[in-house]
N, C-alpha and C positions, 0 to 999 in steps of 0.2 A: 193249455198254452201258457208258460210263464211270461208274464208282465211285468215292467217295473212300477213299485210301490212307492211314493212319499213318502219321504222319513228314514226309507233305508240306504246300504252302502253299495253300491256293486263293484268290484275289483276283475283285473287280467292284470295278465307278466306282459310285462316287455319282451317280442320277437330272437330282438339282437344282447338284450343283459336279463337274465332269470332274476337279477336280483333287485330290475325298475319295478314294481308295480303302481298301476294307472287302478285308482278311483275315480268313483263318482256318486257324489251324496244328491238323491233326488230329493228336492224341495217343493215343486209340485208338477203334474204333468195333464198335458191333454192326451186326445185321442191319436195326435201325430208325437207330440213332443212331450220333452221334457225339459223341466229347468234346472239348473245344479245348482249349490251351494254358493258354487263361484259366479254368479252371475251367467251364467252362459243359457242358450237353448240349442237345444239339441235335436235335430229331429230323428224317429225312430224311421230309420231309412232301409229295413229290412230284419227278412227271420231268419236261423238258424235251429237247426234241432230242435223247433216247436218253441225260440225264445224271441224276445223283442234283441235288438242290435241298436248300437250309437259308435260312430265315431268321433270320442270327445277330442283328439288334436287334429280332427281333418279327415282330407280322405287323399291318399298316395298308397303308395307300393307298399308299404312295409307297416300301415298304418294301425295301432290298436284298435280291436272290437270290444268292446267290452255288452257282454251280452246280461237278459234279465236271472237265469240262473246261476249264477256269480254272487252271490251276496257275500260282504263281509262277514 
């Protein structure tokens, strides 16, 4: 299983705009949360294809989902 690691940056692209890249830099982590460089604490809410996932902009219909396998 791919897990978020402190010191790494993960990214994904926006659904609506392919040129918009969402990046999450992990500063630290616990078993269920990660802390980003922006000072946000994100809960690891789900798993997809063997990877942990977070929603850095909240949960809504087209919310971006960053997975632990998408390291920059």
